[in-house]
Structures are given as structure tokens and as C-alpha cells.
N, C-alpha and C positions, 0 to 999 in steps of 0.2 A: 039636488049635492046625495051621494051616496053616501053613506054615513052608518055606522056600523060601532057594536059594545066595549067599549076596555072592560075587561071583566065581567064578573057579576054586579059592580060599581052601580050597571043601573045607568050609566053615561056610555052616550053615543057620540064620536071622534065622527069629523072628517073625513074619508078613505088619502085624500089630499092632505097634509101636511104643512107647513108652510117653516121652514128651516132657518135660521138664524145667518146665516151663511150669507138671505138675498139681502138682508140691510147686512151684510158688514160690507165695509168701506164704502158706505153709498152717503150719499148727503143725508142729514137730520131730512131734510122737507121733502127726498123722496122714501128714504121709510115710513115717514105717514105718509104714502103716499098708495105703495104696497099693500100694507096692514091694511090700511079699510080701504082699499080691492079687494083682498084675500079676503074679511070679514062680510061683507056686502056681496062676496058670492057661495058666501054662507061656509067657509072657514075654520073651524072651533077650535085647532089642536095644533101650534105652534113648539115648539121644541128650539130651544136654546142651549152654549153650554159657554164659559168663561175663556174658550179657549180658543174659540169662533172670531178672531183678530176682537173689532170693537162693538157685534153685534149686539151685546147688551146693553150699551150705552145707547144705540139706534132705538134699538128696542122698547127698554122704557119709555121713552117720554112719546113713541106712539101706538103705547097700550094705554095711555091716560085717558079715563072715561071708556074707554072697551073689556076694559079688564073681565069686568061679567061676563063677557060673549063666547070668553076664549078657556079655553083647555089647555093650562102654559105650564110644559117639562122644562125642567133645567135638571144640571148633571157637572158634577166632577171629579177631573182625574183623578185630583188628591188618594191616599192612599190611611190615611190615619184622626183620630178622631178627632184632633184636636186643627188636621189639615182643612179634616173637611165642615167644620163646625163655624173655622171662621171661611171657609169656600160661599159656603151657605149664606150667612150676610152679608157678605156683598153682593153677591149677587142678591141676592132679594132689595137692595142696595139701587142694585144700578137699576133694576128691573120695576121698583117703582111699586110693589106688591109686598104685603103682609106674609103671604105663600106662597108657596109652592102645587099645586094641581101633580106633577111628578116630578118627585125628583131621583134619578136615577146614577149609580158606581159608572164610572165612566171609561170606555177602552180597556175592559177587565181583559186580562189575551193570554196572560203565564199561571204557570203554579203559580210559581210569587205572589205574584195579581190577586191568584183567587186568597192565598195563605194568609195576604196581610190583611183586607175587607174580613174577611173573615172571625180574622182572629184577633187575642186580647186588644182593647183598645185603637181598631181598626175602622174601616170608613161606615164600615152596616153597623156601628156601634149612636154616630154620629146622627146616624137616618131610621135607627127605631126612636133615639130621641127626642128626636126634630119632630117627627108624627103624631107622638104622645102629648108638643110641648102645643101642637096644632098646627106646625109651618111648612109639614109635607100632608098632603092628605094619603100620598098611592108610594111604596117603593120598587125601586126595577133597575135595572140595568142594563148598558149596553156592552157589546163585543163581539172579536172579528173571528174569535172562533169559537171554535163547535165542543171542543175539550173542553171549553171553561165557561161554554155559554150549561152546559151538561152539568158540568161541578156543581155552579152559582144553584143552578133549580133546586140541584139536591141535600145540598145544607140549609137553603133557607123559604119561604113559600112567599119567595122576590113577582109581583103582580102583572110582572110587565119587560119585557127579551129586545130591548132595539138592537138588530142584526141586520148584516147585507145579504138578503139575496134578492143577485142580479142573474138573469136570464142564463150569460154566456159560465157563470162560474157555476153555475144547476147543470145544464147539459154540458158543459164537456168534466164538474170532478163530484155533482151532486152536492157541491158545498151548497150545503143548508135545511137540509133532508134528516140528516139528524136531531136537530136544532127545534123542527116541526115539531118531530114529530117527540119530542119530550114536554116542548111545549104545552102539546095538544094533550098527554096524557095528567099532565103537574096543571092545566087548564090554566095556564098562562098565557100569558093576553102580546101577539105578535103587532112589533111595530120593526117596519125598514126599513133599510137606508141602497142606495146601492140602485135600484132597480133602472135608472140609465147612462148606467156607466155602460165601455163599450169597454174598452180596454186599458192597457195599460200605457202613459204613454213612453213612443219613440224616442230615447234619443238625439239629445242633438236635432230636434226637433221645434217650430218654430207652438208656442202652447197657447191659445185665445181666449182657454176658459183658464185665470191664474187663479179663481180661490181651493179648482180642481185640480188635485192630485192624480187624478187617475183621468183619462183620454171619456167625454163624456161623448149621449148619442148627438151627432149633428142634424138628425137627417129626419123631420118630424115624423113620418108615417113609419120610422121601427122603431122611431123613441117612446110612441106611443102604443103600439106594441111589448113594448120591454115592459112598460112600466103597467099593461095591462094583464101582460104576464106574471108580475109580480103580485096584482094584487087580487085576485082570480083563484093565488097562495089562502091557508087558513090565516089572513092580519089580517090586523086592526085598520089600522094605518101605511103609507111609507111616504116619505121625504124622498124630493128631488135634488139634482144638482143645486148652485147657488144660486142661479141666475136666470130672470124673470120668466127671457123666452123660455127655460126647462117650467118652468114651473106652471106659467096660462099655457103649456100645450096640457100638461095632465090637470089642470082645471078640466078643460076638452071634454079627459075620459071622464072624472067624474063628476061629471054633469047627467052623464048618460051613458053610469057604466053598461057595458057588455061584455061577458066573462069570458080566456079565450076560446077560441073551436079549436079544434085539431088539427084542423088545414094550415092555419098561425097559428101555433105549436108547432106543427111542420117546417116552417118556412122559419121562424126564426132556427128551430135545431138546424138548418141546413146556414143560414146566416154566420151560427160560432161557430166554425166548423175549421176557421183559416185566419180566428180568435184566440189573445192567449188574455185567459180569466182574471179581471179583475184579489180576487183570492183563490182558495188560495194563496199565501205566499211564500 
């Protein structure tokens, strides 16, 4: 299993993360089996949020007896101190844990968001206080905006950023390059989303993957190449779309990881030419 460092903490995370959407909308029995399968294969990085349907309700019971084997990340899209304190407390209860290894400001995308979370009585104050109390161990954020990512990293010593790093968006727009550069400069750990995204769903078409607002890559070989592309960047871990099929494809990649070759990258570049990138929007 490919494992990589989470900053200077000394902790090593599996290069593939178990996203909470994998258990959202599933039966508790299936959720238990999915989690057990992942841990048995060496996955220790788990990521969830209260906005992922009933993922927290399913993941909490599935992790009973397994909590000490994993690095558990959660997040909140709330912007004020009091709202985040309540969200954190509720998530801890649903996930049946006393602490989170990582807690993140979620989807900070606009200048207004940045100002709100960093300002007086903002969300960051709640995270700092929670860390002092031992409720969380590391502080991070997630965003789909390069401008927001850079501004946040300039304003506070966040330990990690969860960001969409996708082959089409990178080839077509260079989206993510500035964030990678800033994260490396400031020694901020990068965690990745949307590695297996292909494009935007076409209007008035059947969407077989209801959990995905974007069209995932439904071809195993291409999906695995795209996942390897993201993992070949200076990141610690990446998360797949919310279906076990994609997770298992990625699992094969991280069990015998090989960086992308120049020939494979050229192939992906050609494949991206007629696709509309998921980001930026």
C-alpha cells in the first residue's frame, strides 16, 4: 500500500482515501463491509462531512472497534464560530468518536467566505479552540478556488488543503498549478479530489451515477491513468467518486503505484482535448 506523509506530523496516510460518499445512501451492512474491506487493504485515511447525505450516520457504526486504525477527517461548511462548534459536536456524536485527526473549513470559495471564516467570531476561531481542547488534532480547509486557497494559506498556518486536482482541468486550464506551488512553498499537505472526474454531465442525459454532480470516468484503464496522474503530483492522498467500483479501481493503483510516464501523460493530454473541464466553473 502506497503511504505518504501528512506534513511534519510523522503520520503516514494511505495514498487512497475512503470518501464518506462511499457509504452515503447505502445499507448499514454494506457500509460495515466497505469500511472493513478498505481497512483490510491498508486504507487508513477516511474523509467525511455532514453534507454527504447520511454518510456520518453510516460511517460511525462501521468504525466501531476500528477507530484507532485510521486517520479520520471531517469538515464543516459553516462560517461562524458558534455554528462550527455545533457542527463539530454533532459530527463527533454521529461518528461515535472523541476527536478528529483533521477538521477542515469546507468549500471556502469566495472572498466573502475567506473574510468570514478568518474574521472575528469566524469558523477558524472554533477550530483553534477545538484543537486546544483536544477535539481535533490538525486544522485544514477545502476549496475549489485557487484564489481562496492561496489567500487562506497566506493568512494562517493551515496544515493541509483538500483541492480538486484533475487531469482535464490541469491540461485545459492549468487549474491547480498555483495551489500546488503555494502549498509546496508553505509546506502545506495537499489532499486531492476529482482525480477520476471526466467532464460535466450533458444536459437532459441519463445520469447513472446519482451521487456525482460531474461525469466520472467509466472506463477502468482511463480512470486508473487519471488517478495515477493526480498521485504523480506532489500530493499525499486522493479520494475517488462515491462508488465502490471506482474505489476498487483506485485501490489497484495504490497497491502497486507507478508514476505516470511521459507517454501516458501525452495519451491523457490527447484524451482531454474534446472534454469540458469540471473546474474552473
